[in-house]
LOLUM-407899 format. One record per atom (N, C-alpha, C): residue number from 1; residue in one letter; atom name; x, y, z. Coordinates in Angstrom, 3 decimals. Layout:
<recs>
{NUM,'a','CA',{X,Y,Z}}
...
</recs>
This chain:
<recs>
{1,'x','N',{0.841,-1.163,0.000}}
{1,'x','CA',{0.000,0.000,0.000}}
{1,'x','C',{0.890,1.230,0.000}}
{2,'x','N',{0.361,2.283,-0.586}}
{2,'x','CA',{1.131,3.516,-0.711}}
{2,'x','C',{1.182,4.250,0.629}}
{3,'x','N',{2.301,4.970,0.880}}
{3,'x','CA',{2.356,5.771,2.113}}
{3,'x','C',{1.332,6.900,2.036}}
{4,'x','N',{0.978,7.466,3.175}}
{4,'x','CA',{-0.071,8.488,3.251}}
{4,'x','C',{0.261,9.725,2.442}}
{5,'x','N',{1.475,10.184,2.486}}
{5,'x','CA',{1.782,11.417,1.754}}
{5,'x','C',{1.729,11.180,0.252}}
{6,'x','N',{2.012,9.943,-0.226}}
{6,'x','CA',{1.894,9.661,-1.647}}
{6,'x','C',{0.424,9.654,-2.038}}
{7,'x','N',{-0.421,9.100,-1.203}}
{7,'x','CA',{-1.845,9.080,-1.495}}
{7,'x','C',{-2.404,10.499,-1.534}}
{8,'x','N',{-1.892,11.354,-0.679}}
{8,'x','CA',{-2.377,12.736,-0.644}}
{8,'x','C',{-1.951,13.487,-1.885}}
{9,'x','N',{-0.812,13.097,-2.459}}
{9,'x','CA',{-0.338,13.808,-3.638}}
{9,'x','C',{-1.052,13.363,-4.911}}
{10,'x','N',{-1.784,12.222,-4.855}}
{10,'x','CA',{-2.508,11.764,-6.035}}
{10,'x','C',{-3.690,12.671,-6.309}}
{11,'x','N',{-4.017,12.785,-7.570}}
{11,'x','CA',{-5.163,13.595,-7.949}}
{11,'x','C',{-6.436,12.863,-7.533}}
{12,'x','N',{-7.508,13.587,-7.286}}
{12,'x','CA',{-8.764,12.947,-6.891}}
{12,'x','C',{-9.281,11.982,-7.953}}
{13,'x','N',{-9.068,12.238,-9.216}}
{13,'x','CA',{-9.554,11.342,-10.269}}
{13,'x','C',{-8.830,9.994,-10.211}}
{14,'x','N',{-7.517,10.024,-9.960}}
{14,'x','CA',{-6.763,8.782,-9.848}}
{14,'x','C',{-7.175,8.013,-8.602}}
{15,'x','N',{-7.442,8.717,-7.538}}
{15,'x','CA',{-7.885,8.083,-6.300}}
{15,'x','C',{-9.234,7.423,-6.521}}
{16,'x','N',{-10.095,8.099,-7.214}}
{16,'x','CA',{-11.426,7.562,-7.491}}
{16,'x','C',{-11.322,6.336,-8.399}}
{17,'x','N',{-10.472,6.420,-9.417}}
{17,'x','CA',{-10.344,5.276,-10.331}}
{17,'x','C',{-9.738,4.075,-9.604}}
{18,'x','N',{-8.804,4.309,-8.696}}
{18,'x','CA',{-8.222,3.220,-7.913}}
{18,'x','C',{-9.284,2.603,-7.015}}
{19,'x','N',{-10.123,3.455,-6.411}}
{19,'x','CA',{-11.193,2.961,-5.547}}
{19,'x','C',{-12.205,2.176,-6.364}}
{20,'x','N',{-12.527,2.701,-7.549}}
{20,'x','CA',{-13.483,2.017,-8.424}}
{20,'x','C',{-12.915,0.670,-8.869}}
{21,'x','N',{-11.637,0.662,-9.225}}
{21,'x','CA',{-10.997,-0.583,-9.653}}
{21,'x','C',{-10.990,-1.592,-8.513}}
{22,'x','N',{-10.646,-1.131,-7.319}}
{22,'x','CA',{-10.647,-2.019,-6.152}}
{22,'x','C',{-12.054,-2.532,-5.888}}
{23,'x','N',{-13.032,-1.661,-6.025}}
{23,'x','CA',{-14.419,-2.059,-5.811}}
{23,'x','C',{-14.855,-3.093,-6.839}}
{24,'x','N',{-14.432,-2.883,-8.098}}
{24,'x','CA',{-14.778,-3.845,-9.147}}
{24,'x','C',{-14.163,-5.209,-8.865}}
{25,'x','N',{-12.895,-5.193,-8.442}}
{25,'x','CA',{-12.211,-6.453,-8.143}}
{25,'x','C',{-12.905,-7.167,-6.984}}
{26,'x','N',{-13.236,-6.395,-5.948}}
{26,'x','CA',{-13.908,-6.970,-4.784}}
{26,'x','C',{-15.264,-7.542,-5.195}}
{27,'x','N',{-15.994,-6.800,-6.007}}
{27,'x','CA',{-17.305,-7.244,-6.473}}
{27,'x','C',{-17.182,-8.511,-7.324}}
{28,'x','N',{-16.154,-8.541,-8.188}}
{28,'x','CA',{-15.932,-9.709,-9.033}}
{28,'x','C',{-15.608,-10.934,-8.181}}
{29,'x','N',{-14.788,-10.740,-7.155}}
{29,'x','CA',{-14.436,-11.843,-6.262}}
{29,'x','C',{-15.682,-12.357,-5.553}}
{30,'x','N',{-16.509,-11.433,-5.070}}
{30,'x','CA',{-17.735,-11.836,-4.380}}
{30,'x','C',{-18.675,-12.571,-5.332}}
{31,'x','N',{-18.824,-12.047,-6.545}}
{31,'x','CA',{-19.690,-12.704,-7.520}}
{31,'x','C',{-19.168,-14.079,-7.884}}
{32,'x','N',{-17.876,-14.186,-8.081}}
{32,'x','CA',{-17.275,-15.462,-8.431}}
{32,'x','C',{-17.448,-16.444,-7.291}}
{33,'x','N',{-17.206,-15.999,-6.079}}
{33,'x','CA',{-17.313,-16.906,-4.947}}
{33,'x','C',{-18.762,-17.317,-4.745}}
{34,'x','N',{-19.715,-16.417,-4.931}}
{34,'x','CA',{-21.118,-16.815,-4.779}}
{34,'x','C',{-21.528,-17.737,-5.929}}
{35,'x','N',{-20.950,-17.508,-7.111}}
{35,'x','CA',{-21.217,-18.409,-8.235}}
{35,'x','C',{-20.739,-19.821,-7.898}}
{36,'x','N',{-19.524,-19.904,-7.335}}
{36,'x','CA',{-19.005,-21.217,-6.965}}
{36,'x','C',{-19.831,-21.848,-5.854}}
{37,'x','N',{-20.288,-21.036,-4.905}}
{37,'x','CA',{-21.118,-21.570,-3.833}}
{37,'x','C',{-22.413,-22.140,-4.397}}
{38,'x','N',{-23.036,-21.391,-5.297}}
{38,'x','CA',{-24.279,-21.859,-5.909}}
{38,'x','C',{-24.006,-23.117,-6.728}}
{39,'x','N',{-22.914,-23.094,-7.464}}
{39,'x','CA',{-22.542,-24.254,-8.275}}
{39,'x','C',{-22.306,-25.470,-7.394}}
{40,'x','N',{-21.624,-25.280,-6.274}}
{40,'x','CA',{-21.373,-26.389,-5.351}}
{40,'x','C',{-22.669,-26.912,-4.739}}
{41,'x','N',{-23.578,-25.993,-4.398}}
{41,'x','CA',{-24.854,-26.427,-3.836}}
{41,'x','C',{-25.625,-27.269,-4.840}}
{42,'x','N',{-25.659,-26.811,-6.078}}
{42,'x','CA',{-26.370,-27.554,-7.122}}
{42,'x','C',{-25.706,-28.912,-7.335}}
{43,'x','N',{-24.383,-28.907,-7.364}}
{43,'x','CA',{-23.644,-30.156,-7.543}}
{43,'x','C',{-23.899,-31.114,-6.380}}
{44,'x','N',{-23.901,-30.595,-5.157}}
{44,'x','CA',{-24.148,-31.435,-3.985}}
{44,'x','C',{-25.552,-32.028,-4.021}}
{45,'x','N',{-26.529,-31.215,-4.433}}
{45,'x','CA',{-27.900,-31.736,-4.527}}
{45,'x','C',{-27.980,-32.835,-5.574}}
{46,'x','N',{-27.336,-32.613,-6.708}}
{46,'x','CA',{-27.340,-33.627,-7.761}}
{46,'x','C',{-26.664,-34.909,-7.281}}
{47,'x','N',{-25.569,-34.767,-6.559}}
{47,'x','CA',{-24.876,-35.946,-6.029}}
{47,'x','C',{-25.729,-36.675,-5.000}}
{48,'x','N',{-26.440,-35.924,-4.164}}
{48,'x','CA',{-27.306,-36.545,-3.165}}
{48,'x','C',{-28.434,-37.325,-3.843}}
{49,'x','N',{-29.007,-36.753,-4.871}}
{49,'x','CA',{-30.076,-37.440,-5.602}}
{49,'x','C',{-29.518,-38.701,-6.276}}
{50,'x','N',{-28.363,-38.582,-6.891}}
{50,'x','CA',{-27.747,-39.739,-7.541}}
{50,'x','C',{-27.420,-40.833,-6.526}}
{51,'x','N',{-26.968,-40.427,-5.350}}
{51,'x','CA',{-26.663,-41.398,-4.297}}
{51,'x','C',{-27.920,-42.136,-3.860}}
{52,'x','N',{-29.011,-41.417,-3.691}}
{52,'x','CA',{-30.267,-42.052,-3.303}}
{52,'x','C',{-30.747,-43.020,-4.371}}
{53,'x','N',{-30.599,-42.638,-5.628}}
{53,'x','CA',{-30.990,-43.528,-6.727}}
{53,'x','C',{-30.152,-44.804,-6.690}}
{54,'x','N',{-28.852,-44.654,-6.470}}
{54,'x','CA',{-27.975,-45.820,-6.412}}
{54,'x','C',{-28.290,-46.704,-5.206}}
{55,'x','N',{-28.614,-46.076,-4.066}}
{55,'x','CA',{-28.991,-46.861,-2.884}}
{55,'x','C',{-30.254,-47.668,-3.154}}
{56,'x','N',{-31.235,-47.039,-3.785}}
{56,'x','CA',{-32.478,-47.731,-4.119}}
{56,'x','C',{-32.212,-48.874,-5.098}}
{57,'x','N',{-31.367,-48.611,-6.071}}
{57,'x','CA',{-31.009,-49.651,-7.038}}
{57,'x','C',{-30.297,-50.804,-6.340}}
{58,'x','N',{-29.413,-50.468,-5.406}}
{58,'x','CA',{-28.686,-51.487,-4.658}}
{58,'x','C',{-29.647,-52.333,-3.820}}
{59,'x','N',{-30.614,-51.663,-3.156}}
{59,'x','CA',{-31.610,-52.400,-2.365}}
{59,'x','C',{-32.403,-53.356,-3.256}}
{60,'x','N',{-32.800,-52.870,-4.434}}
{60,'x','CA',{-33.570,-53.709,-5.354}}
{60,'x','C',{-32.745,-54.906,-5.803}}
{61,'x','N',{-31.474,-54.677,-6.112}}
{61,'x','CA',{-30.612,-55.777,-6.539}}
{61,'x','C',{-30.420,-56.798,-5.415}}
{62,'x','N',{-30.286,-56.314,-4.182}}
{62,'x','CA',{-30.147,-57.230,-3.043}}
{62,'x','C',{-31.414,-58.060,-2.875}}
{63,'x','N',{-32.578,-57.417,-3.043}}
{63,'x','CA',{-33.842,-58.150,-2.950}}
{63,'x','C',{-33.935,-59.191,-4.066}}
{64,'x','N',{-33.478,-58.834,-5.259}}
{64,'x','CA',{-33.472,-59.788,-6.367}}
{64,'x','C',{-32.560,-60.968,-6.061}}
{65,'x','N',{-31.398,-60.690,-5.484}}
{65,'x','CA',{-30.454,-61.758,-5.136}}
{65,'x','C',{-31.090,-62.723,-4.145}}
{66,'x','N',{-31.740,-62.179,-3.112}}
{66,'x','CA',{-32.389,-63.035,-2.111}}
{66,'x','C',{-33.487,-63.866,-2.772}}
{67,'x','N',{-34.261,-63.228,-3.650}}
{67,'x','CA',{-35.343,-63.942,-4.352}}
{67,'x','C',{-34.778,-65.086,-5.190}}
{68,'x','N',{-33.703,-64.811,-5.934}}
{68,'x','CA',{-33.109,-65.846,-6.774}}
{68,'x','C',{-32.481,-66.962,-5.947}}
{69,'x','N',{-31.900,-66.606,-4.791}}
{69,'x','CA',{-31.330,-67.645,-3.924}}
{69,'x','C',{-32.432,-68.572,-3.408}}
{70,'x','N',{-33.563,-67.997,-3.024}}
{70,'x','CA',{-34.688,-68.822,-2.567}}
{70,'x','C',{-35.213,-69.687,-3.705}}
{71,'x','N',{-35.253,-69.119,-4.901}}
{71,'x','CA',{-35.716,-69.869,-6.049}}
{71,'x','C',{-34.766,-71.035,-6.353}}
{72,'x','N',{-33.464,-70.802,-6.240}}
{72,'x','CA',{-32.475,-71.865,-6.462}}
{72,'x','C',{-32.650,-72.966,-5.421}}
{73,'x','N',{-32.852,-72.577,-4.159}}
{73,'x','CA',{-33.052,-73.574,-3.102}}
{73,'x','C',{-34.298,-74.415,-3.378}}
{74,'x','N',{-35.384,-73.746,-3.789}}
{74,'x','CA',{-36.619,-74.471,-4.086}}
{74,'x','C',{-36.417,-75.421,-5.264}}
{75,'x','N',{-35.713,-74.979,-6.295}}
{75,'x','CA',{-35.467,-75.843,-7.456}}
{75,'x','C',{-34.554,-77.016,-7.105}}
{76,'x','N',{-33.572,-76.762,-6.239}}
{76,'x','CA',{-32.689,-77.858,-5.797}}
{76,'x','C',{-33.488,-78.903,-5.018}}
{77,'x','N',{-34.387,-78.431,-4.159}}
{77,'x','CA',{-35.225,-79.359,-3.398}}
{77,'x','C',{-36.127,-80.158,-4.337}}
{78,'x','N',{-36.716,-79.465,-5.315}}
{78,'x','CA',{-37.580,-80.134,-6.286}}
{78,'x','C',{-36.789,-81.175,-7.081}}
{79,'x','N',{-35.568,-80.830,-7.488}}
{79,'x','CA',{-34.720,-81.766,-8.223}}
{79,'x','C',{-34.395,-82.987,-7.367}}
{80,'x','N',{-34.079,-82.755,-6.103}}
{80,'x','CA',{-33.743,-83.865,-5.212}}
{80,'x','C',{-34.938,-84.794,-5.036}}
{81,'x','N',{-36.125,-84.233,-4.860}}
{81,'x','CA',{-37.304,-85.088,-4.702}}
{81,'x','C',{-37.599,-85.862,-5.984}}
{82,'x','N',{-37.416,-85.239,-7.140}}
{82,'x','CA',{-37.658,-85.942,-8.410}}
{82,'x','C',{-36.643,-87.064,-8.606}}
{83,'x','N',{-35.376,-86.807,-8.243}}
{83,'x','CA',{-34.368,-87.861,-8.359}}
{83,'x','C',{-34.712,-89.037,-7.442}}
{84,'x','N',{-35.182,-88.711,-6.238}}
{84,'x','CA',{-35.554,-89.758,-5.282}}
{84,'x','C',{-36.718,-90.586,-5.837}}
{85,'x','N',{-37.714,-89.908,-6.375}}
{85,'x','CA',{-38.856,-90.617,-6.955}}
{85,'x','C',{-38.422,-91.455,-8.154}}
{86,'x','N',{-37.513,-90.920,-8.953}}
{86,'x','CA',{-37.021,-91.647,-10.123}}
{86,'x','C',{-36.296,-92.922,-9.693}}
{87,'x','N',{-35.465,-92.813,-8.657}}
{87,'x','CA',{-34.754,-93.998,-8.161}}
{87,'x','C',{-35.736,-95.055,-7.661}}
{88,'x','N',{-36.770,-94.599,-6.975}}
{88,'x','CA',{-37.770,-95.537,-6.482}}
{88,'x','C',{-38.485,-96.225,-7.642}}
{89,'x','N',{-38.848,-95.434,-8.669}}
{89,'x','CA',{-39.529,-96.006,-9.827}}
{89,'x','C',{-38.632,-96.980,-10.574}}
{90,'x','N',{-37.366,-96.643,-10.730}}
{90,'x','CA',{-36.423,-97.556,-11.402}}
{90,'x','C',{-36.314,-98.848,-10.607}}
{91,'x','N',{-36.266,-98.708,-9.307}}
{91,'x','CA',{-36.208,-99.905,-8.459}}
{91,'x','C',{-37.464,-100.739,-8.595}}
{92,'x','N',{-38.621,-100.084,-8.619}}
{92,'x','CA',{-39.871,-100.818,-8.768}}
{92,'x','C',{-39.966,-101.493,-10.136}}
{93,'x','N',{-39.514,-100.791,-11.173}}
{93,'x','CA',{-39.540,-101.378,-12.515}}
{93,'x','C',{-38.626,-102.598,-12.581}}
{94,'x','N',{-37.434,-102.467,-12.001}}
{94,'x','CA',{-36.493,-103.590,-11.992}}
{94,'x','C',{-37.092,-104.765,-11.214}}
{95,'x','N',{-37.716,-104.454,-10.081}}
{95,'x','CA',{-38.337,-105.500,-9.272}}
{95,'x','C',{-39.485,-106.137,-10.035}}
{96,'x','N',{-40.251,-105.324,-10.721}}
{96,'x','CA',{-41.385,-105.818,-11.493}}
{96,'x','C',{-40.903,-106.726,-12.627}}
{97,'x','N',{-39.842,-106.318,-13.327}}
{97,'x','CA',{-39.293,-107.151,-14.396}}
{97,'x','C',{-38.801,-108.482,-13.840}}
{98,'x','N',{-38.146,-108.414,-12.706}}
{98,'x','CA',{-37.615,-109.633,-12.087}}
{98,'x','C',{-38.758,-110.571,-11.715}}
{99,'x','N',{-39.798,-109.979,-11.142}}
{99,'x','CA',{-40.948,-110.799,-10.745}}
{99,'x','C',{-41.662,-111.352,-11.964}}
{100,'x','N',{-41.770,-110.526,-13.031}}
{100,'x','CA',{-42.412,-111.010,-14.255}}
{100,'x','C',{-41.630,-112.141,-14.888}}
{101,'x','N',{-40.318,-112.090,-14.857}}
{101,'x','CA',{-39.487,-113.173,-15.392}}
{101,'x','C',{-39.730,-114.451,-14.596}}
{102,'x','N',{-39.832,-114.257,-13.315}}
{102,'x','CA',{-40.071,-115.428,-12.454}}
{102,'x','C',{-41.421,-116.028,-12.727}}
{103,'x','N',{-42.446,-115.198,-12.921}}
{103,'x','CA',{-43.781,-115.701,-13.208}}
{103,'x','C',{-43.846,-116.366,-14.576}}
{104,'x','N',{-43.175,-115.771,-15.568}}
{104,'x','CA',{-43.153,-116.347,-16.892}}
{104,'x','C',{-42.448,-117.684,-16.880}}
{105,'x','N',{-41.420,-117.768,-16.073}}
{105,'x','CA',{-40.671,-119.011,-15.962}}
{105,'x','C',{-41.557,-120.095,-15.366}}
{106,'x','N',{-42.429,-119.769,-14.460}}
{106,'x','CA',{-43.302,-120.746,-13.835}}
{106,'x','C',{-44.396,-121.182,-14.798}}
{107,'x','N',{-44.854,-120.297,-15.634}}
{107,'x','CA',{-45.940,-120.598,-16.560}}
{107,'x','C',{-45.454,-121.472,-17.722}}
{108,'x','N',{-44.225,-121.423,-18.025}}
{108,'x','CA',{-43.738,-122.192,-19.185}}
{108,'x','C',{-43.466,-123.598,-18.839}}
</recs>
């Protein structure tokens, strides 16, 4: 900053222009900073909304995973019961064939 006697020696027009220039710079800084604040607020709101959307999507995917796991368990149980029934039927068919051979042998 200029010493006091130098400032006193400046013409009033130069003093006014320096004050105006300083005021413009200060105003520009304030406008820029408020612009950034507004921009940050808008950005933060957008990020918050995006985060909520992703959380909801994540919850839905987790629910889908649980649903599919239950479906897999049910299908595995169904497969096991069908295999068990198939083994029983194969055993009965084999037993039936054996018994039929024995009966045919007696009839001949």
